[in-house]
C-alpha positions in Angstrom: -26.9 31.6 -19.7 -24.4 28.7 -19.3 -24.7 27.0 -15.9 -21.5 25.0 -16.2 -18.4 26.6 -14.5 -14.8 26.5 -15.2 -15.0 25.3 -18.9 -14.6 28.6 -20.6 -12.1 27.1 -23.1 -15.0 25.0 -24.5 -17.8 27.5 -24.0 -16.3 30.3 -26.1 -15.8 28.3 -29.3 -19.0 26.4 -29.1 -20.8 29.7 -28.6 -19.4 31.1 -31.6 -20.3 28.1 -33.8 -23.9 28.0 -32.5 -24.2 31.7 -33.3 -23.2 31.1 -36.8 -25.3 27.9 -37.1 -22.2 25.9 -37.8 -22.3 23.3 -35.0 -21.3 19.8 -35.6 -24.0 17.0 -35.5 -22.0 15.0 -32.9 -19.7 15.9 -30.0 -17.7 13.6 -27.6 -17.8 15.2 -24.2 -15.0 13.5 -22.1 -13.6 14.0 -18.5 -13.6 12.4 -15.2 -17.0 11.6 -13.5 -18.6 14.7 -12.0 -16.7 17.2 -14.0 -19.7 18.6 -15.6 -20.3 16.5 -18.8 -24.0 16.1 -18.3 -24.4 19.7 -17.2 -22.7 20.9 -20.4 -24.8 18.3 -22.5 -28.0 19.9 -21.0 -26.8 23.5 -21.7 -26.1 22.6 -25.3 -29.5 21.0 -25.6 -31.0 24.2 -24.3 -28.8 26.4 -26.7 -30.1 24.6 -29.7 -33.6 25.1 -28.8 -33.6 28.4 -26.8 -36.2 30.8 -27.8 -34.3 33.9 -26.5 -30.6 33.4 -26.4 -28.3 33.5 -29.4 -25.5 31.0 -29.1 -26.2 30.4 -25.5 -29.4 29.3 -23.4 -31.3 32.0 -21.7 -32.4 29.5 -19.0 -35.9 31.0 -18.6 -37.8 30.3 -21.8 -40.2 27.5 -21.9 -37.8 25.5 -24.0 -34.9 25.9 -21.6 -37.1 25.2 -18.5 -38.6 22.1 -20.0 -35.1 20.7 -20.9 -33.7 21.5 -17.6 -36.6 19.6 -16.0 -36.2 16.6 -18.2 -39.7 17.0 -19.8 -38.7 17.8 -23.4 -39.8 15.4 -25.8 -36.9 15.9 -28.4 -34.3 15.5 -25.7 -33.4 11.8 -25.3 -30.9 10.5 -22.5 -29.5 6.9 -22.8 -27.4 5.2 -20.3 -26.2 1.7 -19.8 -28.8 -0.9 -19.2 -31.7 1.0 -20.7 -33.9 -0.8 -23.1 -32.1 -3.9 -22.6 -34.2 -6.6 -21.1 -32.5 -9.7 -19.7 -29.2 -7.9 -19.2 -27.5 -6.8 -15.9 -28.6 -3.3 -15.2 -26.0 -0.5 -15.7 -23.5 -2.6 -17.5 -24.2 -2.0 -21.2 -25.7 0.0 -23.9 -27.0 -2.6 -26.3 -28.1 -2.5 -30.0 -32.0 -2.4 -29.0 -31.4 0.8 -27.2 -29.7 2.3 -29.9 -32.1 1.3 -32.8 -34.9 2.8 -30.8 -33.0 6.1 -30.4 -32.2 6.0 -34.2 -35.9 5.4 -34.9 -36.9 8.3 -32.9 -34.6 10.9 -34.3 -35.4 10.0 -37.8 -38.8 11.8 -37.1 -39.0 15.7 -37.0 -38.7 17.4 -33.8 -41.9 17.6 -31.9 -41.8 20.6 -29.6 -38.5 22.2 -30.4 -36.0 23.2 -33.3 -33.7 20.3 -32.7 -33.5 16.9 -31.4 -30.6 16.0 -29.0 -29.6 12.3 -28.2 -27.4 12.3 -25.0 -25.6 8.9 -24.6 -24.1 8.9 -21.1 -21.6 6.2 -20.8 -20.6 6.1 -24.4 -17.7 3.6 -23.7 -20.3 1.1 -22.6 -21.8 0.7 -26.0 -21.6 -2.8 -27.3 -20.0 -3.4 -30.6 -23.1 -4.1 -32.4 -24.6 -0.8 -30.8 -21.6 1.2 -31.7 -21.6 0.0 -35.2 -25.4 0.8 -35.6 -24.8 4.2 -34.2 -21.8 4.6 -36.5 -23.9 4.3 -39.6 -26.2 7.1 -38.3 -23.3 9.4 -37.3 -21.9 8.9 -41.0 -25.3 10.1 -42.4 -27.0 12.0 -39.7 -30.6 13.1 -39.9 -31.1 16.9 -40.1 -31.7 18.9 -36.9 -30.3 16.2 -34.7 -27.3 16.6 -32.5 -25.7 13.5 -30.8 -23.8 14.2 -27.5 -21.6 11.3 -26.4 -20.4 11.4 -22.6 -17.5 9.3 -21.5 -15.0 9.2 -18.6 -12.6 7.5 -20.9 -12.3 8.8 -24.5 -9.7 6.0 -25.5 -12.4 3.4 -24.7 -14.8 4.6 -27.2 -14.3 2.9 -30.7 -12.0 5.0 -32.8 -14.6 4.9 -35.7 -17.0 6.5 -33.3 -14.4 9.2 -32.1 -13.3 10.1 -35.7 -17.0 11.3 -36.6 -17.4 13.3 -33.3 -16.0 16.7 -32.5 -13.9 16.2 -29.2 -14.7 18.3 -26.1 -12.5 17.7 -23.1 -13.6 18.9 -19.8 -11.0 19.4 -17.3 -11.2 19.6 -13.4 -10.9 23.1 -11.7 -8.0 24.4 -10.1 -7.9 24.8 -6.3 -8.1 28.4 -6.3 -11.1 28.5 -8.8 -13.0 25.8 -6.9 -12.3 27.4 -3.4 -13.5 30.8 -4.8 -16.6 29.3 -6.4 -17.6 27.3 -3.4 -17.0 30.1 -0.7 -18.9 32.8 -2.7 -21.8 30.4 -4.0 -22.4 28.0 -1.0 -21.4 30.1 2.0 -18.7 27.7 3.4 -15.4 28.4 4.8 -12.1 28.3 2.6 -11.0 25.4 4.9 -14.1 23.4 4.1 -13.7 24.3 0.3 -10.1 23.1 0.2 -11.0 19.7 1.7 -13.8 19.4 -0.8 -11.5 20.2 -3.6 -8.9 17.6 -2.4 -11.7 14.9 -2.1 -13.4 15.9 -5.5 -10.1 16.1 -7.4 -11.3 19.4 -8.7 -14.8 18.0 -10.0 -17.2 20.7 -9.0 -20.1 18.5 -9.3 -19.0 16.0 -6.7 -18.2 18.8 -4.3 -21.8 20.4 -4.5 -23.3 16.8 -4.1 -21.3 16.6 -1.1 -22.5 19.8 0.3 -26.3 19.1 -0.8 -26.3 15.5 0.3 -24.6 14.4 3.7 -24.9 10.9 2.6 -22.0 11.6 -0.1 -19.3 12.0 2.7 -20.9 9.4 5.0 -20.6 6.7 2.2 -17.0 7.8 1.6 -16.4 7.2 5.5 -18.2 3.8 5.3 -16.1 2.8 2.3 -12.9 3.9 4.0 -13.8 1.9 7.2 -14.5 -1.2 5.1 -11.3 -0.9 3.3 -9.3 -0.5 6.6 -11.1 -3.6 7.9 -10.2 -5.6 4.8 -6.5 -4.4 5.1 -6.1 -5.5 8.7 -8.0 -8.8 8.3 -7.0 -12.2 7.0 -7.6 -14.0 3.7 -11.3 -15.0 4.5 -12.3 -11.4 5.1 -10.5 -10.2 2.3 -12.0 -12.8 -0.2 -15.4 -11.9 1.2 -14.7 -8.3 0.3 -13.6 -9.5 -3.2 -16.9 -11.2 -3.6 -18.9 -8.2 -2.5 -17.2 -5.9 -4.9 -17.5 -8.3 -7.8 -21.1 -8.6 -7.0 -21.4 -4.9 -7.0 -19.7 -4.8 -10.3 -22.3 -7.1 -12.0 -25.1 -4.5 -11.0 -23.3 -1.2 -10.9 -20.1 -1.2 -12.7 -19.4 2.5 -11.9 -19.9 2.1 -8.2 -17.6 -0.7 -8.1 -14.9 1.0 -10.1 -15.3 4.1 -7.9 -14.5 1.9 -4.8 -11.1 0.8 -6.5 -10.5 4.3 -7.2 -10.9 4.9 -3.6 -8.3 2.3 -3.0 -5.9 3.7 -5.6 -6.1 7.2 -4.1 -5.4 5.8 -0.6 -2.3 4.0 -1.8 -1.2 6.9 -3.7 -1.3 8.8 -0.4 0.6 6.1 1.1 3.5 6.6 -1.6 3.3 10.4 -1.0 4.0 10.1 2.7 6.9 7.8 2.0 8.4 10.2 -0.3 7.7 13.2 2.1 5.0 15.0 0.0 2.3 15.0 2.5 0.9 18.5 1.3 -0.6 16.6 -1.9 -2.6 14.0 0.2 -5.9 13.5 -1.3 -7.2 11.9 2.1 -5.7 14.7 4.3 -8.4 14.2 7.0 -7.0 10.6 7.2 -3.4 11.5 7.7 -2.7 9.8 11.1 -4.1 6.3 9.6 -2.0 6.8 6.6 1.2 7.5 8.4 0.8 4.6 10.7 0.1 2.3 7.8 2.8 3.6 5.6 5.2 2.9 8.5 4.9 -0.9 8.1 5.4 -0.8 4.2 8.2 -0.1 1.9 8.0 2.1 -1.1 8.5 -0.9 -3.3 5.6 -2.7 -1.9 3.4 0.3 -2.2 4.3 0.8 -5.9 3.8 -2.7 -6.7 0.5 -2.8 -5.2 -0.6 0.4 -7.0 0.4 -1.3 -10.1 -1.8 -4.2 -9.2 -4.9 -2.0 -8.8 -4.4 -0.2 -12.1 -4.0 -3.8 -13.6 -7.2 -4.9 -11.9 -9.0 -1.9 -13.3 -7.8 -2.6 -16.8 -8.7 -6.3 -16.4 -12.2 -5.3 -15.4 -12.5 -3.1 -18.5 -11.5 -6.1 -20.6 -14.4 -8.0 -19.2 -12.5 -10.5 -17.1 -14.3 -12.2 -14.2 -14.8 -9.7 -11.7 -14.5 -12.2 -8.8 -11.3 -13.6 -10.1 -9.8 -10.2 -10.7 -10.7 -9.0 -7.2 -9.5 -12.4 -5.6 -6.2 -11.9 -7.3 -5.9 -8.4 -6.2 -6.7 -9.6 -2.4 -3.9 -12.1 -2.6 -1.4 -9.5 -3.6 -2.1 -7.3 -0.7 1.2 -6.6 1.0 1.3 -9.0 4.1 2.5 -6.1 6.3 -0.9 -4.2 5.7 -2.6 -6.8 7.8 -0.3 -6.2 10.7 -0.9 -2.5 11.2 
C-alpha cells in the first residue's frame, strides 16, 4: 500500500503505468520541503521491486521492508555533499558522486528486480554533474529508474527536466490535514489547525513536530533570535548576518529555512496591515505581530519582503552569503528597531 497521503492525483496514474510495466526511466518529483517527495520515492522503489503488489507496494514483503529500512543494495540515495572530498558539506552534488552512481547502475540489480537512484536536491547538482547524468538519462541502462527530488523545479537544468517525467506534489488543504492528524495522531482539531498553519500544508513537517518536540522548540528559538535582531542596532544585526552566512556555508537548506521564517513573519505583518489576520501563519504570535506592525508602514513591509526575496535569489546565484545578509540587515526598516 502507498504510505504517502494526499497525493492521489499522482498515485492513480503511476499505479496504472506500473501495472502495465510502462513506467518512465526517470521522474522529477517537485514540491516544497516536507511535502512527501522522499516518501513517494521510497514507495516507488518498493513498487518496482515488490514481491506481492501489482502496481503498488505491499509494504510487508522482504523487498518492501528492506527498502523501507534503507538496507536494500539496489536503492541508492544521493544528497548534496556526499562523495565530494574537500567540499563544504550539504552544498553541492558533484561529478564524482554522479560518476559513482552511474558506475553502480551499469551493473545488474543484485537483490531486486530494478535498481533505483534517488537524487535528493537535484537542483544542487553542479553543471559537470548534471551533464554527466544527462548522458545516462539519454541512454539509460535497463532495469534502472532515476528519481530526482527538488524543491525548485525551475532550478534544475532544462535539459535534465526534459528527460524526466514531472510529478508535482502539492500541500494538503486544511480540512484534509486536520482530518488526518486528528484521526491518526489523536490530537485536537485546534492543535491540528495550528500545525497546518505552521507546516503550510506539508504533512511531513507536521508529523515531525508531533514526534520530536525539538522541532517546535527550534522554531521558538529562531523566532526569539529574529526578534532580538529586529530590536537591536547594526552591530547585533551584522553579527546575526555573519551567523546565517556561516550556517549557509555548512547547511544551505537550514539557512534558507531561516530566511523563509523571516519571509513568513513579514508576510504576516502585511496581512495585519491589510486586515486579513485570519490568514496568519504565525497565529500564536499575533500580539507581537500587531505590536510590530503598528510601527511600520505597508510600503516599508512590502519593500523589505522584496528585499528578502531578492536575498534568497542572490544566495541561489552563489553570491557571497555574508555580503547578501549584511545588505539585508542594512535594509531592515529603522522603525523595526524601535518596537
